[in-house]
C-alpha atoms as one frame of an Amber mdcrd trajectory, in Angstrom:
protein
   0.357  -9.861 -39.739   2.826  -8.216 -42.108   6.069  -9.569 -43.508   8.556
  -6.791 -44.330  11.592  -7.492 -46.501  14.450  -5.356 -47.757  17.583  -5.877
 -49.796  20.605  -7.744 -48.448  24.243  -6.864 -48.891  25.881  -9.691 -46.977
  27.039 -12.881 -48.610  24.391 -15.582 -48.562  25.426 -18.276 -46.095  23.833
 -21.691 -45.891  25.133 -24.542 -43.757  24.041 -28.072 -43.019  20.598 -28.460
 -41.487  20.852 -30.728 -38.476  17.599 -31.887 -36.928  19.155 -33.752 -34.041
  18.098 -32.416 -30.625  20.206 -29.446 -29.564  21.970 -29.295 -26.212  20.094
 -26.061 -25.617  16.679 -27.525 -26.369  13.786 -27.170 -23.963  15.334 -29.603
 -21.535  16.014 -33.298 -22.091  12.794 -34.915 -23.231  13.073 -38.511 -22.117
  10.830 -41.007 -23.857   8.836 -41.915 -20.783   6.395 -44.114 -22.657   8.798
 -46.333 -24.558   9.128 -46.608 -28.339   6.080 -46.527 -30.585   5.378 -49.268
 -33.117   7.369 -48.412 -36.270   5.447 -47.262 -39.367   5.665 -49.112 -42.641
   8.658 -46.949 -43.562  10.812 -46.208 -40.532  11.475 -42.543 -39.852  14.006
 -40.933 -37.552  15.610 -37.565 -36.938  18.761 -37.127 -38.956  21.590 -34.966
 -40.256  21.019 -33.392 -43.644  23.734 -32.664 -46.223  25.059 -29.181 -46.728
  22.979 -27.082 -49.098  24.291 -25.369 -52.205  25.281 -21.842 -51.089  23.756
 -20.290 -54.221  22.954 -22.956 -56.764  19.591 -23.729 -58.324  16.545 -25.625
 -57.120  13.678 -27.358 -58.866  10.439 -25.617 -57.935   6.991 -26.324 -59.406
   8.670 -28.482 -62.029  10.903 -25.628 -63.216  14.551 -24.979 -62.553  14.760
 -21.889 -60.391  17.967 -20.043 -59.652  18.123 -18.552 -56.195  18.224 -14.732
 -56.352  21.582 -13.008 -56.243  22.557 -11.598 -52.843  21.211  -8.043 -52.614
  21.979  -4.952 -50.563  20.419  -4.520 -47.146  17.724  -6.843 -45.891  14.755
  -6.690 -43.610  12.082  -9.232 -42.968   9.488  -8.775 -40.237   7.085 -11.511
 -39.141   4.665 -12.088 -36.319   1.771 -14.030 -34.872   1.728 -17.798 -34.557
   4.472 -20.404 -34.309   3.881 -21.770 -37.828   3.885 -18.294 -39.347   7.292
 -17.634 -37.817   8.549 -20.839 -39.445   7.165 -19.720 -42.806   8.682 -16.263
 -42.348  12.136 -17.777 -41.893  11.589 -19.928 -44.985  10.549 -16.933 -47.100
  13.566 -15.029 -45.773  15.799 -17.746 -47.162  13.915 -17.832 -50.467  14.412
 -14.071 -50.859  17.887 -13.881 -49.302  16.432 -11.586 -46.657  17.159 -10.986
 -43.002  14.511 -11.663 -40.401  13.728  -9.051 -37.784  12.676 -10.646 -34.498
   8.892 -10.962 -34.878   6.452  -8.602 -33.229   3.466 -10.499 -31.827   0.154
  -8.781 -32.448  -2.171  -8.051 -29.536  -5.030 -10.539 -29.740  -8.395  -8.716
 -29.436  -9.850 -11.633 -27.498  -7.089 -12.570 -25.051  -5.761  -8.978 -24.842
  -2.209 -10.262 -24.475   0.634  -7.865 -25.232   3.459 -10.396 -24.722   6.529
  -9.827 -26.867   8.361 -12.504 -28.844  11.155 -12.347 -26.272   8.674 -12.930
 -23.439   7.902 -16.353 -24.890  10.787 -17.537 -27.051  14.515 -17.601 -26.313
  15.797 -14.956 -28.741  19.497 -15.831 -28.405  18.792 -19.491 -29.092  16.573
 -18.577 -32.057  19.297 -16.449 -33.639  22.171 -18.846 -32.908  20.329 -21.953
 -34.108  19.565 -20.377 -37.475  22.949 -18.712 -37.860  24.313 -19.601 -41.274
  20.824 -20.395 -42.562  19.121 -17.012 -42.313  20.425 -13.722 -40.967  18.365
 -12.473 -38.011  18.445  -9.093 -36.281  16.648  -7.869 -33.179  15.635  -4.481
 -34.608  15.589  -3.078 -38.152  18.434  -0.846 -39.366  17.978   2.897 -38.842
  17.410   3.581 -42.538  14.241   1.491 -42.330  12.918   2.965 -39.099  10.044
   4.521 -41.043   8.811   1.077 -42.112   6.238   0.369 -39.417   2.826  -1.227
 -39.160   1.354   2.236 -38.810   3.007   3.318 -42.073   1.477   0.440 -44.004
  -1.864   0.741 -42.249  -2.533   4.378 -43.103  -2.532   4.384 -46.898  -1.745
   2.643 -50.160   1.990   1.957 -50.339   3.930   0.947 -53.416   6.074  -1.290
 -51.238   3.182  -3.310 -49.850   2.280  -6.682 -51.372  -1.352  -7.499 -50.617
  -1.915 -10.231 -53.169   0.154 -13.097 -51.790  -2.071 -16.132 -52.396  -2.721
 -18.753 -49.765  -0.043 -21.459 -50.007   2.023 -19.496 -52.526   4.967 -21.173
 -54.231   8.589 -20.129 -53.846   8.505 -18.906 -57.438   5.651 -16.568 -56.571
   7.809 -14.745 -54.042  10.713 -14.515 -56.475   8.519 -13.207 -59.286   6.404
 -10.792 -57.243   8.467  -9.636 -54.276  12.004  -9.546 -55.669  11.172  -6.824
 -58.258   9.828  -4.592 -55.484  12.991  -5.177 -53.493  15.053  -4.262 -56.538
  13.085  -1.055 -57.114  12.463   0.198 -53.590  14.847  -1.746 -51.381  12.013
  -2.849 -49.116   8.650  -4.605 -49.372   5.858  -5.497 -46.970   3.816  -8.663
 -47.459   0.492  -8.438 -45.670  -1.462 -10.533 -44.964   1.008 -13.391 -44.508
  -0.895 -16.133 -42.657  -0.763 -19.465 -44.548   1.080 -17.799 -47.423   3.644
 -20.517 -48.186   2.894 -23.830 -49.886   3.502 -27.208 -48.278   4.372 -28.937
 -51.554   6.782 -28.457 -54.483   9.333 -26.555 -52.423  13.109 -27.097 -52.403
  14.249 -29.694 -49.894  16.387 -27.038 -48.201  13.321 -24.897 -47.525  11.304
 -27.776 -46.087  14.155 -28.810 -43.812  14.626 -25.231 -42.683  10.955 -25.077
 -41.679  11.505 -28.232 -39.638  14.619 -26.819 -38.028  12.798 -23.641 -36.996
   9.807 -25.577 -35.703  11.618 -28.246 -33.715  14.952 -26.644 -32.828  15.022
 -22.865 -33.092  11.792 -22.030 -31.275  12.230 -22.889 -27.606  10.766 -21.100
 -24.620  12.509 -18.600 -22.375  14.233 -20.042 -19.283  11.483 -18.888 -16.909
   8.763 -20.810 -18.770  10.980 -23.896 -18.948  11.847 -23.662 -15.248   8.239
 -23.221 -14.130   7.139 -25.962 -16.511   9.657 -28.397 -15.031   8.550 -27.450
 -11.520   4.895 -28.160 -12.302   5.835 -31.347 -14.125   7.736 -32.552 -11.046
   4.675 -31.890  -8.896   2.521 -33.804 -11.367   4.889 -36.751 -11.136   4.507
 -37.056  -7.392   3.755 -40.719  -6.562   0.225 -41.859  -7.379  -1.274 -45.291
  -7.861  -0.804 -46.893 -11.251  -3.539 -47.279 -13.815  -5.822 -50.170 -12.968
  -6.895 -51.469 -16.362  -4.919 -53.416 -18.916  -6.017 -51.100 -21.723  -4.768
 -47.976 -19.945  -1.524 -49.783 -19.127  -1.081 -50.315 -22.858  -1.486 -46.567
 -23.437   0.752 -45.436 -20.556   3.645 -47.860 -20.241   5.655 -48.500 -17.114
   8.603 -46.174 -16.508  11.000 -46.693 -13.650  12.862 -43.420 -14.255  10.001
 -41.241 -13.020   8.121 -41.222  -9.714   4.778 -41.149 -11.471   3.052 -40.711
 -14.791   0.577 -38.141 -16.010  -1.563 -37.500 -19.058  -2.575 -34.140 -20.505
  -6.076 -33.288 -21.639  -6.329 -30.259 -23.917  -9.974 -29.383 -23.441 -10.402
 -26.610 -26.047 -13.352 -25.118 -24.180 -11.682 -21.778 -23.541 -13.559 -18.643
 -22.609 -12.578 -15.272 -23.995 -13.971 -11.762 -23.949 -14.300  -9.741 -27.150
 -15.601  -6.199 -27.320 -17.143  -5.368 -30.690 -17.123  -1.586 -30.441 -19.008
  -0.801 -33.630 -21.888  -2.979 -32.401 -21.537  -1.756 -28.808 -21.474  -5.357
 -27.662 -19.225  -7.314 -25.338 -19.294 -11.073 -25.802 -18.106 -13.633 -23.317
 -17.845 -16.358 -25.873 -16.321 -19.671 -26.717 -14.241 -19.107 -29.851 -14.043
 -22.773 -30.741 -17.799 -23.231 -30.269 -18.536 -20.186 -32.404 -16.364 -21.348
 -35.288 -17.589 -24.941 -35.104 -21.236 -23.778 -35.434 -22.280 -26.782 -33.340
 -25.030 -26.812 -30.730 -23.631 -27.236 -27.221 -26.944 -27.049 -25.380 -26.884
 -23.365 -24.459 -30.304 -22.615 -25.903 -31.524 -20.018 -28.375 -29.707 -17.093
 -26.726 -26.324 -18.804 -27.040 -27.012 -19.767 -30.667 -27.865 -16.182 -31.600
 -24.856 -14.743 -29.757 -22.419 -17.157 -31.389 -24.012 -16.625 -34.818 -23.594
 -12.853 -34.481 -20.008 -13.323 -33.343 -19.299 -15.504 -36.405 -20.737 -12.847
 -38.684 -18.672 -10.033 -37.194 -15.364 -11.860 -36.789 -15.409 -14.073 -39.887
 -17.923 -12.131 -42.053 -19.953 -15.260 -42.621 -16.969 -17.230 -43.944 -17.652
 -20.232 -41.709 -18.581 -23.203 -43.870 -19.868 -25.190 -40.899 -22.669 -22.653
 -40.361 -24.278 -23.889 -43.581 -24.745 -27.377 -42.124 -27.156 -28.669 -39.516
 -25.935 -29.789 -36.109 -26.720 -33.385 -37.064 -24.657 -33.106 -40.254 -21.770
 -31.549 -38.336 -21.743 -34.277 -35.691 -22.082 -37.108 -38.200 -19.019 -35.829
 -40.051 -16.945 -35.353 -36.899 -16.800 -31.553 -37.072 -18.029 -30.847 -33.561
 -15.479 -30.510 -30.743 -15.952 -32.881 -27.851 -17.611 -31.465 -24.751 -16.085
 -32.028 -21.296 -18.770 -34.641 -20.636 -18.045 -36.489 -23.885 -14.264 -36.493
 -23.492 -14.710 -37.800 -19.947 -16.705 -40.789 -21.182 -14.128 -41.471 -23.896
 -11.248 -41.448 -21.422 -13.074 -43.864 -19.127 -13.825 -46.112 -22.104 -10.119
 -46.086 -22.972  -9.293 -47.360 -19.487  -8.338 -44.245 -17.536  -9.899 -44.082
 -14.091  -9.940 -42.214 -10.789  -6.267 -43.054 -10.154  -5.114 -41.305 -13.339
  -3.218 -38.068 -12.863  -4.479 -35.644 -15.528  -3.249 -32.160 -16.319  -5.940
 -29.924 -17.800  -4.428 -27.667 -20.462  -6.907 -24.866 -20.897  -7.373 -21.131
 -20.389 -10.594 -20.247 -18.570 -13.189 -22.916 -19.277 -16.336 -21.751 -21.040
 -19.152 -22.347 -18.572 -16.816 -22.225 -15.600 -16.134 -24.995 -13.107 -19.721
 -26.202 -13.374 -19.042 -27.306 -16.940 -16.163 -29.575 -15.924 -17.581 -30.786
 -12.604 -18.450 -34.199 -14.075 -14.922 -34.455 -15.466 -13.431 -33.774 -12.035
 -15.681 -36.410 -10.465 -14.381 -38.985 -12.928 -10.759 -37.892 -12.439 -10.320
 -36.418  -8.947  -6.530 -36.214  -9.424  -6.947 -33.770 -12.312  -4.779 -30.673
 -11.956  -4.163 -27.468 -13.860  -1.574 -24.727 -13.649  -3.603 -22.814 -11.070
  -3.875 -25.789  -8.741  -0.209 -26.726  -9.126   1.498 -23.330  -9.059   1.907
 -21.068  -6.052   0.446 -17.564  -5.921   3.896 -16.076  -6.476   4.525 -18.319
  -9.480   1.172 -17.408 -11.009   1.691 -13.690 -10.416   4.417 -13.654 -13.052
   2.216 -15.170 -15.770  -1.360 -14.075 -15.033  -2.907 -11.981 -17.784  -0.388
 -13.264 -20.315  -2.366 -15.736 -22.402   0.558 -16.532 -24.702   2.878 -17.278
 -21.788   0.214 -19.448 -20.144  -0.273 -21.308 -23.426   3.493 -21.829 -23.657
   3.459 -23.272 -20.139   0.661 -25.647 -21.143   2.641 -26.602 -24.239   5.761
 -27.424 -22.213   3.829 -29.608 -19.765   1.908 -31.256 -22.609   5.078 -31.968
 -24.544   6.657 -33.765 -21.584   3.596 -35.816 -20.626   3.297 -39.578 -20.962
   0.134 -39.213 -23.038  -1.517 -36.229 -24.704  -5.110 -36.026 -25.923  -7.084
 -33.078 -27.269 -10.861 -32.724 -27.326 -10.667 -31.639 -30.968  -8.092 -30.714
 -33.605  -6.721 -27.180 -33.518  -3.484 -25.193 -33.629  -2.090 -26.471 -30.327
  -3.276 -30.024 -30.987  -1.664 -30.052 -34.432   1.601 -28.575 -33.162   1.851
 -31.110 -30.353   0.793 -33.962 -32.625   3.757 -33.156 -34.861   6.248 -32.375
 -32.094   5.406 -35.514 -30.111   5.520 -37.664 -33.251   8.921 -36.145 -34.037
  10.109 -37.135 -30.531   8.318 -40.517 -30.703   5.872 -39.748 -27.863   2.322
 -40.997 -27.537  -0.601 -38.823 -28.547  -4.175 -40.079 -28.670  -5.930 -38.755
 -31.772  -9.693 -38.880 -31.248 -11.574 -40.425 -34.161 -13.993 -37.523 -34.482
 -16.204 -39.026 -37.187 -16.599 -42.308 -35.307 -17.290 -40.507 -32.037 -19.899
 -38.314 -33.718 -21.812 -41.418 -34.780 -21.368 -43.097 -31.406 -22.721 -40.143
 -29.418 -25.639 -39.824 -31.839 -26.725 -43.326 -30.796 -28.658 -42.682 -27.579
 -29.568 -46.338 -27.049 -26.031 -47.767 -26.919 -25.153 -49.756 -23.799 -21.936
 -48.943 -21.915 -20.176 -52.191 -22.860 -20.961 -51.591 -26.531 -19.818 -47.965
 -26.250 -16.548 -48.968 -24.584 -15.826 -51.635 -27.173 -16.556 -49.241 -30.054
 -14.306 -46.512 -28.620 -11.398 -48.871 -27.988 -11.679 -50.546 -31.389 -11.932
 -47.175 -33.116  -8.733 -45.873 -31.542  -6.340 -48.738 -32.137  -3.428 -47.355
 -34.101  -4.253 -43.769 -33.111  -1.623 -43.281 -30.373   0.847 -41.099 -32.238
   2.320 -43.526 -34.742   4.150 -41.802 -37.575   1.820 -40.898 -40.431   3.398
 -39.762 -43.683   2.259 -36.354 -44.864  -0.033 -36.385 -47.888  -0.112 -33.690
 -50.592  -1.461 -30.346 -49.333  -1.244 -31.463 -45.696   0.669 -29.272 -43.265
   4.308 -30.032 -42.549   3.604 -28.610 -39.077   1.064 -31.372 -38.372   2.699
 -34.258 -40.241   6.513 -33.909 -39.998   7.293 -37.126 -41.883   8.927 -37.559
 -44.282  10.099 -33.928 -44.689  11.556 -33.606 -41.179  12.684 -37.210 -40.773
  15.020 -39.617 -42.510  13.967 -43.035 -43.733  15.584 -45.804 -41.739
């Protein structure tokens, strides 16, 4: 992605950053599972004080004066949710205006959805009004500044050296001079280009505000999500075991309860033209470098895919399958996650929603999972043909629908960490909802023991997951604010 910035003429406006739920949020999210046990230091959403409209901040141990308001501004961002949050933060650091992001076409999912097809643009602009100026399209004088322009030659206005997790000072020292000289600058690449630590409090809180308040889905996704959620909550028998009852607590406000399983066994198709190859592959399996039982042909295909897509920059490929599993680096298979869920107390009466694209290996790969949980649904089993017609072929919209349903579930569990898992882990923790975090290292050791009896397996799984149901965990240095929102996004009670 590219981040394009230009000089700003308008007065810099900053107002208080409120992280209380907005009336225009993605529907009222009722806490259907009851409150979680409080952490050692209580956290809650809160109002933040007004920020200094110009002032100075302490960054990297140095006093840093925010740049003077400049003439004209343009900031263009794209791609993932977290990158949009970082783009807004950098816009504030540079006193720039954000142009509504352009989402790149993913070569695997071949999805051409626009930002406005997924996110509510009006809400995005209005929520951040007073924090960062946002425009839908760039001014006419910058019409020449396009992706094609920056992709067809060396440009003096392009910044290619932004380090991963760059500090605020880096942007001031390296991008502001270009803005002063040329009036516009393009930062590409931009993924993971803003630090998580040593940033002004205002910037951290703005990231939180974008993540949890400004980015909500368009009305159609919300409406369809609520419809499918209502169908999921049709009356079903309660969970039969005491352990599952502990995980999914009684709620008299809803007809029924449901849990979401994010399988992460998605199938995609990538055409590698220069190799004249078309792969039907499992992206997560390829990057994990683990052996999923597909034989030599699958190993070779995934290895070649890793080489082409990541140019060999996959650290896991240097380790053996045994080493990967013993260190918890292998995603759980449908068979493994099924056994874990049963061990945790879920049974054939549990209503599950399967959040996934097209499963790698097809229905045959999840047949055992469906036998264990016959009430398991997905968007294709819940939605009508007419409802699906509006979203088919739009991977980003389908993912947004999964996100909405996952966010409103009584319990969420993912087969392995990843972008969606991390986003939901943070969002559900922020709303005080329950999320089961699989203990990947423990599970790797457990599944390596082929002689373990069921009772021993069940006891080990339950003991290893106590305290892993979404309790607030304070972010440690270098950890993502988008995975661990406390304490940056929450006040101490």
